[in-house]
N, C-alpha and C positions, 0 to 999 in steps of 0.2 A: 395589260399595260398599254397605254396610248403611245403611238409613235408619231413623230412629226418630221417633215422634210427638212433637211439641213441646208439652208440657204439655197443658192442657185446650183444645186447638185441633185443627183438621183438617189442619194443616200437618205434613208429614214432611220431615226434613232429614237429610243425610248425617252419619255419626258423626264425621267429620273436616271441618273448615272451614279456610280459609286466611286468616290474619290479615295485614293489609296495613299494620301500623304501621311496617314497614320501608320502605315506599314513600316516597320524597321526601327523607328525611334533612334536614328543614327547619331544625333547630336542634341544639344539642349533645346534648340529652337523646335525641331521636329518632335522631340520627346514631349514637348508641351502640347502638341497636337494629339499624340498617341504613341503607343509603343507596341503595336500589334505584331506578333510574331506568326510563324507559318501556320500552326494549327488553328489559331483563332482566325487568321485571315481566310483560311479555307472554309471555315464555318460561315463567315460573313458573306463570302462569295457564293456559297451554296444557297444561302437565304435569298440573295439578290436574284439568282437565276430561277429559283422557285417562283419568285414574284414577277418575273418577266423583265428584270433589269439586266440587260446583257452588254451594257457599255461601261467600261472601267477606265478611269482616268488616273494617270500617273505623270511623272516627270523625271528626267534623269537626275535633277538636282535634289529630289526628295531623298534625304538621308544618303546623298552621294551614290545613288544607284541601287540602294538596298530595297527600296520600294518596288522598283522594276523587277529585281531578282525574285522577291517573294511573290509578286503577282504572276510572273512567268511560271514559277513552280506550281502555283495554285491552278493555273489555267492549262497546265500540261494535259494533253489528251482531249481537250474540248475547245481548241482554238477556233474551229469552224463555227462554233455556236456563239461566239462573242465578238465584240468590237473593242479595240484597244486605242486609247488616246494617250499620247505622251508628248513631251515638250523638250525643246533645246533652247539655248542662248546663254543662260546664266553659267557662271564659272563651275567647271568640273575639275579644276586643278590650278596650279600656280604658274603654269607656263604662259607665254605671251599669246599663244593660240588656243588656250584651253577655255575660251569663252567667246561669246558673240555669235553673229549670224552670217559670218563669212563662209565662203565655199569650203575652205579647209576644215574649219571647226564643225560645220553642219554635217558634212559627209562622215567625218570621224565620229561625231556624236550619234548620228543615226545608226551607224554600224554597231557602235557600242550598245545602244539601246536594244537593237534587234537581238544581239547576243544575250543580254541580260534577260530579256523577255522570252527568249527561246522561240522566236518566230521569224518568219521570212518577210513579214510586211507589217507596217503600222497603218491602221485605218485612218486616224486623224492625227496629223503631225502639226503641233502648235509651235510658233515662235513665242517663247515665254515672255518676251518683252521686246521693245523696239531697240535695234542696235544703230545708234546715230553715228558710229564710226565706219560702218560698212555701206557702200553704195547699195541702194535698194535693188538695183538691177542684179547685182551679184547674188544677193539672197534669193530672189525669186527665180533666177536662172538655175541656181543650185537645187532649189526645191522642185522645180519642173523636171530637172534631170533625175531626181530621186523618184518622182512619179513615173517617168519614162522607164526607169530601170525596174519598176515593179516593187520597190521597197516601201513606198508610201502611196496610199490611195487618195487621200484628200489633205489639203493644207488649211490651216487656220492660224489666227494670231491671238495674242492675249496681252492685255494691259496697254494697248495702243492708244494714242491720242487720235482725234478725228482726222487730223492732217496726215498722220502716219498711215492710217487705213486708206484714205482716199488716194494718197500718192502711190501706195502699193497696188491698189486696184487699177489705177490708171496705167501703171507700167506693165502690169499683166495684160491688160487689154491692148496696149500698144504693140507688144511683142507676141501676142497669142500664147502666152504662158498660162499655166494653171493659176487660178485666183483663190484668194482666201474665201472660204464658204461660211466661216463662222468666226466670231470674236468671243473668246472666253474672258468674261469681265466680272469685276467686283460690283455686286448689285444686291440691294436688300431694301426693306422698308426704312431702315435707318440710314442707308447710303444710296441716295437716289441721283447722285451727280451724273451717272451714266445716261440719264434721260435727257440731259441738256444738249448734247451734241451727238454722242455715239449711237443712241437709239434712232434719232432721225436719219443718220447716215446709214444705219443698218436697214431701215425701212426702204430708203431710196435705192440702195445698192443691192438689196436682197442678200444681206449678210446676216445670218442668224446669230442669236446670242446664246451662249452656254454660260450659266451663272456659277461663279465660285463664291464661297463664303456667303450663302444665301441667308444665314442666320446671324451675320455680322459677328463672326468669331464667338458665337454662343450667346451674344447679348439679347437675341430674340428667342432664346430657348424656353423662356418662362421662368428662369432661375433669378433673373434680375427684376426686382420689384421695388416700387416706391416705399420708402420708410423701412426697408429691410437691409441688413448688412449684405455686402457682396458675397456670393458663394466662394468658399475657400479654394475650390478646385477649378475656378474659371481660368480661361486661357490667358486673359490679360495679366493676371498675377504670375503666371508661369512663363511669361515671355513669348507667347506664340501668337499674339494678336497682330492686326494690320491696321493701317490707316491713322488718321489724326486722333487727337484726344476725344473721348466720348462726351457728347452733349447729353448729360443724364436727364435733363428736363424733357428734351425731345424723346429720348428713349422711353421714359416712364409714361409720357403721353401716348406713345405708340402701344406700349404694353397694356395700358388701360383699355384702349380700343380693341386690342387683340383679346383681352380677357372677356369683354362683352360678347364678341363674336364667337369665341370658343364656347361660351355658355349657350349661345343660340344654336350652334351647329353640333355640339357634342364632340368637338374635336379639341386637340391640344393647342396651346398657344403656338408652338413651333409648326404644327401642321397648317394652321391658318396662315402664318407668315409665309410658308413655302407655297401654299396654294395661290396666294395673292400674286406671287411672281409668275406662276404658270399662266396667268391671265394677262400678262403684260405683252405689248407688241414686241416682236422679234424673238421673244424667249421660246426656245424649242426644248431646252434641257436645263435641269438644275443638278449640280453635282452635290450629292449628299455624302456626308462623312459620318462615321460612327466609331466609337472606341469599343463598343460591345454590342451584343445582340439586341438588347433592350432599346438602345438608341436607334439602331438601324430599323427595327420594326416600327418604331414611332415615326421616323422620317418617311418610311415607305407609305405610311397612311396619308401622306399629303396629296397623293394622286387618286384619280378615280371619282372625283366629285368637284363641284365648283361653288365658290362663294356667289352670293347674289350680287346684283349690280349695286344695291344699296350698301351692302357690306364692303364692297370694294371702294365705294365712294367714302365711306367712313374711315377706312384705312388710309386712303389718299389724303384726306384732310388732316388726319392726325400726324402723318409723316411729312407733310409739306413744309418746305422752308424756302426762303428767298434765295434765288440763284445769284451767282456773280455775273458781272458784265462779260459779254454782251447779252447773256441769256435773260436778265431781267428786262432789258429793253425789248427783246423779241417777245417776251411774255406779254408786254403791254400792247403789242401789235399782232395779236393772235390771228387776225384775218389774213396776214401775210404768211403764216406758218400753220397751215391746216392739217399737217400730218397727224394721224391718230396716235395718241400716246406721246405727243411732243412735250406735253407738260402733265 
């Protein structure tokens, strides 16, 4: 399994990680993602480790802590062989301080995650979203203190805007505090808005990208095809999807291109879609999920090979769409924006 350096840090992580949002199925939303219980979770983790995938991603909000609990039990006795990524910020209760990125909640949330995971440290601790109610200085100082205390190794963010990321990096630099080394972001052939601002910022600031929902909630799995009824078991029907309404014409154009390349390479549609992401600037890791062993093994086949430049260009063209302002204006003046992968 290929490993890549995580941002401006000394940590190297595998290009694929396993997402455990499917563990637990604690409510209707997460049950739509999956309902993996302990025995099946152990089997899936064993397969990952056999294939060199030793980074496991979870969050405290996934089934209100059940995902972390199951992952902690599965990893018992082999903590030194794995890396754990988890997150905080979103509500974990109904109290006034049960959410957000303030010092009180972050320290409480971190301690609770450590207990559920059965470990004394978190390797990558993400802010699951930007908290506009809390001073950024308070958030970053609390995170720096958690690192100093040895409870967190590296910090990262998720679902930030460009200015959220830049303000955070600036404050870390100003005070000499730990900085975000990665941004966990929503990105796929169908959802390329990440490229408009966050990718250039990541290139410029040496912030790596960890991709979540790389198959766009299953829409790029190969089950959605032009002229065919939608699959009954798709996540959209079950209430577990993300983002705006699906542009089906764009989706089917992408799938048509994926089909052609899948035939050329002997790979599946999903494997081609995932491999395209592994060749994008700033992307160091893709979080793959699976409800069962078959899905997991299919997704693991996305690594260890590369699309040709011509195949990448074909997918770029099929998935391209006009950006919103000011990005369409910047696209018209590409000589002023020469960063690789900017468009």
